[in-house]
C-alpha positions as CSV (number, residue, x, y, z in Angstrom):
1,M,-12.7,-3.2,-22.7
2,M,-9.4,-4.8,-23.5
3,T,-8.8,-6.1,-27.0
4,P,-7.7,-9.7,-27.5
5,G,-4.1,-10.2,-26.7
6,H,-3.9,-7.0,-24.6
7,K,-1.3,-7.2,-21.9
8,I,-2.7,-6.1,-18.5
9,S,-0.8,-3.2,-17.0
10,V,-1.1,-3.7,-13.2
11,I,0.6,-1.9,-10.3
12,H,0.9,-3.9,-7.1
13,I,1.4,-1.8,-4.0
14,V,2.8,-3.0,-0.6
15,P,4.6,-1.0,2.0
16,S,7.7,-3.1,2.0
17,I,9.3,-6.4,0.8
18,A,12.4,-6.0,3.0
19,E,11.4,-8.7,5.4
20,E,12.4,-11.9,3.6
21,A,11.1,-14.0,6.4
22,S,7.6,-12.6,6.0
23,G,5.0,-14.8,4.3
24,G,3.3,-11.8,2.9
25,T,6.5,-10.6,1.2
26,Y,7.0,-14.0,-0.3
27,A,3.4,-14.1,-1.6
28,V,3.4,-10.7,-3.2
29,V,6.8,-11.0,-5.0
30,N,6.0,-14.5,-6.3
31,L,2.5,-13.5,-7.5
32,C,4.1,-10.6,-9.4
33,E,6.7,-13.0,-10.9
34,S,4.0,-15.4,-11.9
35,L,2.0,-12.6,-13.7
36,A,5.2,-11.3,-15.4
37,V,6.0,-14.8,-16.7
38,Q,2.5,-14.8,-18.3
39,G,3.4,-11.6,-20.1
40,Q,1.5,-9.1,-18.0
41,L,3.0,-5.7,-17.5
42,V,3.8,-5.7,-13.7
43,T,5.2,-3.0,-11.5
44,L,5.6,-3.5,-7.7
45,A,5.6,-0.2,-5.8
46,V,7.2,-0.3,-2.4
47,L,8.8,2.1,0.1
48,D,12.5,2.4,0.1
49,W,12.5,0.7,3.5
50,A,15.8,-1.1,3.5
51,P,18.5,-2.2,1.0
52,L,17.6,-5.3,-1.0
53,P,20.3,-7.7,-2.0
54,S,18.6,-8.9,-5.2
55,P,15.5,-6.7,-6.1
56,P,13.2,-8.1,-8.7
57,P,13.2,-6.3,-12.1
58,F,9.7,-5.1,-11.8
59,L,10.3,-3.2,-8.5
60,K,9.9,0.5,-8.1
61,T,10.9,2.1,-4.8
62,F,9.8,5.4,-3.2
63,P,11.4,7.4,-0.3
64,L,9.7,7.9,3.0
65,G,8.3,11.3,3.7
66,L,7.7,13.1,6.9
67,G,5.8,11.5,9.8
68,P,6.0,8.4,11.8
69,R,7.8,5.5,10.1
70,R,4.9,3.2,11.1
71,L,2.6,5.1,8.8
72,G,4.9,5.0,5.9
73,C,3.9,8.4,4.4
74,S,5.4,8.8,0.9
75,P,4.2,11.8,-1.1
76,A,6.4,10.5,-3.9
77,M,4.6,7.2,-4.1
78,K,1.2,9.0,-4.0
79,G,2.2,11.4,-6.7
80,W,3.5,8.7,-9.0
81,L,0.4,6.6,-8.6
82,S,-1.8,9.6,-9.4
83,K,0.2,10.7,-12.4
84,T,0.3,7.2,-13.8
85,A,-3.4,6.7,-13.4
86,Q,-4.2,10.1,-14.9
87,A,-2.1,9.3,-17.9
88,G,-4.1,6.1,-18.5
89,A,-0.8,4.1,-18.2
90,V,-2.3,1.5,-15.8
91,D,-5.3,-0.9,-16.2
92,L,-5.6,-1.9,-12.6
93,L,-4.2,-1.3,-9.1
94,H,-3.7,-4.2,-6.7
95,N,-3.1,-3.2,-3.0
96,H,-1.7,-5.6,-0.5
97,S,-2.3,-5.3,3.3
98,S,-3.8,-2.4,5.3
99,W,-2.9,0.1,8.1
100,M,-0.2,2.1,6.3
101,M,-0.4,5.0,3.9
102,P,0.8,3.0,0.9
103,N,-2.4,0.9,1.5
104,V,-4.5,4.1,1.5
105,Y,-3.1,5.8,-1.6
106,P,-4.5,3.2,-4.1
107,G,-8.0,3.8,-2.8
108,W,-7.6,7.5,-3.2
109,V,-6.2,7.2,-6.7
110,A,-8.8,4.6,-7.8
111,K,-11.6,7.0,-6.7
112,R,-10.2,10.1,-8.3
113,H,-9.2,8.5,-11.7
114,G,-11.6,5.6,-12.0
115,V,-9.0,2.9,-12.1
116,P,-10.3,-0.6,-11.0
117,L,-8.8,-1.6,-7.6
118,I,-8.3,-5.1,-6.2
119,V,-7.3,-5.4,-2.5
120,S,-5.6,-8.4,-0.8
121,P,-5.9,-7.8,3.0
122,H,-3.4,-10.6,3.9
123,G,-5.0,-11.1,7.3
124,T,-5.3,-7.5,8.3
125,L,-9.1,-7.6,8.6
126,S,-9.2,-10.6,10.9
127,E,-10.9,-10.1,14.3
128,W,-7.6,-10.6,16.1
129,A,-5.9,-8.0,13.9
130,M,-8.7,-5.5,14.3
131,Q,-8.7,-5.8,18.1
132,S,-5.0,-5.9,18.7
133,G,-2.3,-3.3,18.2
134,S,-2.2,0.4,18.9
135,T,-5.2,2.7,19.7
136,I,-4.3,4.5,16.5
137,K,-6.3,1.9,14.7
138,S,-9.5,3.2,16.3
139,V,-9.0,6.5,14.5
140,F,-7.2,5.3,11.4
141,W,-9.8,2.7,10.4
142,P,-13.0,4.8,10.3
143,W,-11.4,8.0,9.0
144,V,-8.6,6.8,6.7
145,Q,-8.4,3.1,5.9
146,K,-12.0,2.1,5.6
147,P,-13.0,5.1,3.3
148,A,-10.1,4.1,1.0
149,L,-11.3,0.5,0.9
150,T,-14.7,1.6,-0.3
151,A,-13.1,2.2,-3.7
152,T,-12.3,-1.5,-4.0
153,T,-13.7,-3.2,-7.1
154,C,-12.9,-6.7,-6.0
155,F,-11.2,-8.1,-2.9
156,H,-8.9,-11.1,-2.9
157,A,-9.0,-13.6,0.0
158,T,-6.6,-16.4,0.4
159,A,-9.1,-18.7,2.2
160,E,-12.8,-18.9,3.1
161,S,-12.0,-17.5,6.6
162,E,-10.6,-14.3,5.1
163,Y,-13.7,-14.1,2.8
164,E,-15.8,-14.1,6.0
165,D,-13.6,-11.4,7.6
166,I,-14.2,-9.2,4.6
167,R,-18.0,-9.7,4.8
168,R,-17.9,-9.2,8.6
169,M,-16.3,-5.8,8.1
170,G,-19.3,-4.8,6.0
171,F,-17.8,-4.9,2.4
172,H,-20.2,-6.2,-0.3
173,Q,-17.9,-6.1,-3.3
174,P,-17.0,-9.4,-5.1
175,V,-14.3,-11.5,-3.5
176,A,-11.9,-13.7,-5.4
177,V,-10.9,-16.6,-3.2
178,I,-7.5,-17.7,-4.5
179,P,-4.9,-19.3,-2.2
180,N,-1.3,-18.2,-2.0
181,G,1.0,-20.3,-4.1
182,I,4.1,-22.3,-3.0
183,D,7.4,-23.3,-4.5
184,I,7.9,-27.1,-4.5
185,P,11.6,-27.7,-3.7
186,D,13.6,-30.7,-4.7
187,L,13.8,-33.1,-1.8
188,A,16.9,-34.6,-0.2
189,P,16.5,-37.6,2.1
190,K,15.7,-36.7,5.7
191,T,18.6,-37.2,8.1
192,L,17.6,-39.8,10.6
193,G,19.2,-39.4,14.1
194,E,18.5,-40.3,17.7
195,S,16.5,-37.1,18.2
196,R,13.5,-35.8,16.3
197,T,12.5,-32.1,15.9
198,L,9.2,-30.3,16.4
199,L,9.6,-27.1,14.4
200,F,8.0,-23.7,14.7
201,L,9.2,-21.3,12.0
202,G,7.8,-17.8,11.7
203,R,7.7,-14.4,13.3
204,I,8.2,-14.4,17.1
205,H,5.0,-12.5,17.7
206,P,2.1,-12.8,20.1
207,I,-0.4,-13.7,17.3
208,K,1.5,-16.9,16.6
209,G,0.7,-18.7,19.9
210,I,4.2,-19.5,20.9
211,D,3.3,-19.1,24.6
212,V,0.6,-21.8,24.1
213,L,3.2,-24.0,22.5
214,L,5.6,-23.6,25.4
215,H,3.0,-24.4,28.0
216,A,2.0,-27.5,26.0
217,W,5.6,-28.6,25.6
218,Q,5.9,-28.4,29.4
219,A,3.1,-31.0,29.7
220,V,4.6,-33.5,27.3
221,M,8.4,-33.1,27.2
222,T,9.3,-35.7,29.8
223,R,7.3,-38.4,28.0
224,F,9.0,-37.8,24.7
225,P,12.7,-37.5,25.5
226,D,13.7,-38.2,21.8
227,W,12.0,-35.0,20.6
228,D,13.4,-31.4,20.6
229,L,11.5,-28.2,20.1
230,Q,13.0,-25.5,17.8
231,I,11.5,-22.0,17.6
232,I,13.0,-20.2,14.6
233,G,12.3,-16.7,13.3
234,P,12.8,-13.0,13.7
235,D,12.0,-11.1,16.8
236,N,8.9,-8.8,16.8
237,G,9.1,-5.9,19.2
238,G,11.0,-7.8,22.0
239,Y,8.7,-10.8,22.1
240,L,11.5,-13.2,21.7
241,A,13.0,-12.2,25.0
242,E,9.6,-12.7,26.6
243,M,9.4,-16.2,25.2
244,Q,13.0,-17.0,26.3
245,A,12.1,-15.8,29.8
246,L,8.9,-18.0,29.8
247,T,11.1,-21.0,28.7
248,A,13.3,-20.4,31.7
249,Q,10.4,-19.8,34.0
250,L,8.7,-23.1,33.0
251,R,12.1,-24.9,33.2
252,L,11.6,-26.4,29.8
253,Q,14.1,-28.9,28.4
254,R,15.3,-29.3,24.8
255,V,14.0,-25.9,23.6
256,A,16.2,-23.8,21.3
257,F,15.8,-20.4,19.6
258,P,18.3,-20.5,16.8
259,G,17.4,-17.1,15.3
260,V,16.4,-16.4,11.7
261,L,17.0,-18.7,8.7
262,Y,16.8,-17.8,5.0
263,G,17.0,-19.5,1.7
264,E,18.6,-23.0,1.7
265,E,19.0,-23.0,5.5
266,K,15.3,-22.4,6.0
267,Q,14.4,-25.2,3.5
268,L,16.8,-27.5,5.3
269,A,15.1,-26.7,8.6
270,Y,11.7,-27.7,7.1
271,R,13.1,-30.8,5.6
272,E,15.1,-32.0,8.7
273,A,12.1,-31.5,11.0
274,S,9.9,-34.5,11.8
275,L,6.8,-32.3,12.4
276,F,5.9,-28.6,11.9
277,I,3.7,-26.7,14.3
278,L,1.7,-23.4,14.0
279,P,-0.5,-22.8,17.1
280,T,-1.6,-19.4,15.8
281,H,-4.5,-17.2,17.1
282,S,-5.1,-15.8,13.6
283,E,-3.7,-16.3,10.1
284,N,-5.2,-15.5,6.7
285,F,-3.3,-18.3,5.1
286,G,-0.1,-19.5,6.9
287,M,2.6,-19.6,4.3
288,T,4.9,-21.5,6.6
289,V,2.5,-24.4,6.7
290,A,2.5,-24.6,2.9
291,E,6.3,-24.4,2.9
292,A,6.6,-27.2,5.5
293,L,4.2,-29.5,3.5
294,A,6.0,-28.8,0.3
295,A,9.2,-30.0,2.0
296,G,7.5,-33.2,2.9
297,T,6.9,-32.4,6.6
298,P,3.5,-33.0,8.2
299,A,2.0,-30.2,10.3
300,I,-0.1,-29.4,13.4
301,V,-2.0,-26.2,12.9
302,S,-4.6,-24.5,15.1
303,K,-8.0,-23.4,13.8
304,G,-6.8,-19.8,13.8
305,A,-5.5,-20.7,10.3
306,P,-7.5,-22.1,7.4
307,W,-5.9,-25.5,7.1
308,A,-8.8,-28.0,7.5
309,G,-7.4,-29.8,4.5
310,L,-4.6,-31.2,6.7
311,E,-6.9,-33.8,8.1
312,Q,-8.8,-34.3,4.8
313,Q,-5.5,-35.0,3.0
314,G,-3.9,-37.1,5.7
315,A,-1.1,-34.5,6.1
316,G,-1.4,-33.5,9.7
317,W,-3.8,-32.2,12.4
318,W,-6.1,-29.2,12.6
319,I,-7.0,-28.4,16.2
320,D,-8.8,-26.0,18.4
321,I,-6.8,-23.0,19.8
322,G,-5.4,-23.5,23.3
323,V,-3.1,-25.4,25.5
324,D,-5.3,-28.4,26.3
325,P,-6.2,-29.2,22.6
326,L,-2.5,-28.9,21.7
327,V,-1.3,-31.2,24.5
328,A,-3.8,-33.8,23.4
329,C,-2.6,-33.5,19.8
330,L,1.1,-33.7,20.8
331,E,0.4,-36.8,22.8
332,D,-0.8,-38.4,19.5
333,A,1.6,-36.9,17.1
334,L,4.9,-37.3,19.0
335,S,4.1,-41.0,19.6
336,R,3.8,-41.7,15.8
337,S,6.6,-43.6,14.1
338,P,9.1,-41.8,11.8
339,E,7.6,-43.9,8.9
340,D,4.0,-42.8,9.8
341,L,5.0,-39.1,9.9
342,A,7.0,-39.4,6.6
343,E,3.9,-40.8,4.9
344,M,1.8,-37.9,6.1
345,G,4.5,-35.5,4.9
346,Q,4.4,-37.1,1.4
347,N,0.6,-36.7,1.4
348,G,1.1,-33.0,2.1
349,R,3.7,-32.5,-0.6
350,S,1.4,-34.2,-3.2
351,W,-1.4,-31.9,-2.1
352,M,0.8,-28.8,-2.6
353,E,1.9,-30.0,-6.0
354,A,-1.7,-30.5,-7.1
355,E,-3.4,-27.3,-5.9
356,F,-0.9,-24.6,-4.8
357,S,1.6,-24.1,-7.7
358,W,2.4,-20.4,-8.5
359,A,1.6,-20.9,-12.1
360,Q,-2.0,-21.9,-11.3
361,V,-2.4,-19.1,-8.8
362,G,-1.1,-16.5,-11.3
363,Q,-3.4,-17.8,-14.0
364,R,-6.4,-17.4,-11.7
365,M,-5.4,-13.9,-10.7
366,A,-4.9,-12.8,-14.3
367,E,-8.3,-14.3,-15.2
368,T,-9.8,-12.3,-12.3
369,Y,-8.2,-9.2,-13.7
370,R,-9.7,-9.8,-17.1
371,W,-13.1,-10.3,-15.6
372,I,-12.9,-7.0,-13.7
373,L,-11.8,-5.2,-16.8
374,N,-14.0,-6.9,-19.4
375,G,-17.0,-8.4,-17.5
376,G,-18.4,-11.5,-19.0
377,N,-18.6,-14.9,-17.3
378,K,-17.6,-14.7,-13.6
379,P,-14.7,-17.0,-12.6
380,N,-16.0,-19.8,-10.3
381,W,-13.6,-18.7,-7.5
382,V,-15.2,-15.2,-7.3
383,V,-18.1,-14.8,-4.8
384,E,-20.3,-11.8,-5.4
385,G,-21.9,-9.9,-2.4
């Protein structure tokens, strides 16, 4: 049991933080920063995947070993985690994601050295994620990943839907349901022009439902000539070219693929858009939705992501997955006045300020750590199996 005032020594493990555009990267780094600000002793262990322009001070990188890059084998990371745990120099391990060896090592080390382990799947246990991807998963899951996850002391879900995914996979450990946090930027006035923008921003990946969006756009574009569609984000395995080809095949008008945006340019894209859209098939949280709302832009999100609060808060639409539901929603949303959409956007920003600050998320996570280590009264966001 920790003594009063004890600083928690926690090692977070994630394969990489090199993809700045990734919502998972953003969430892990910002959670670590929030915990460090509280005075916790935080280390973030990652693979030396790519050069980082401004690595955080708590980062520790490890070289890739032999084997396929997609597995991320790193004997150096495994050895360091084991030695640190054996020496009693860490109170708790916190693994983020699944399907690579850095997501397996924490389970092995936790089992061998009796260190408590918390696991944040970040959407990797959803039905879509389990059924898609390579056939390697059919071997990796029962023989490698699932046995490592049995060492988990407590799971972390970012939404009720992810809690249900964890239970569906047969895990009965406690689950802390804590959303990802969001930075609330200062707002500059929106630029009002003759055209308005419907914005998708995220990975260009099949899971995101971009093909659904393009087919829906075909159905509505002629009735809303003052609207443009922008699809912004990094390519994933050549899917961008497929979506550009589909755009040409459907003879779509006013559709642009500007590429990847970071930092202030990304924030400006959120702010300048009149409406944000995420027609995803599966999302454990949907960080881009929170970023758009924080920028004062209302959102249309499919029920593949846990954003029922959009309608409860008057900040957007939460719709069934598919072309027809999206067409019906766009008919409504694109006909709204700029003033109506701006009011919805302000509702969303107020919601983000009230419930999704990183300070609050970090405090909840630290309290969850203390409960795991000390016992006592269970936090009200923890659900036991």
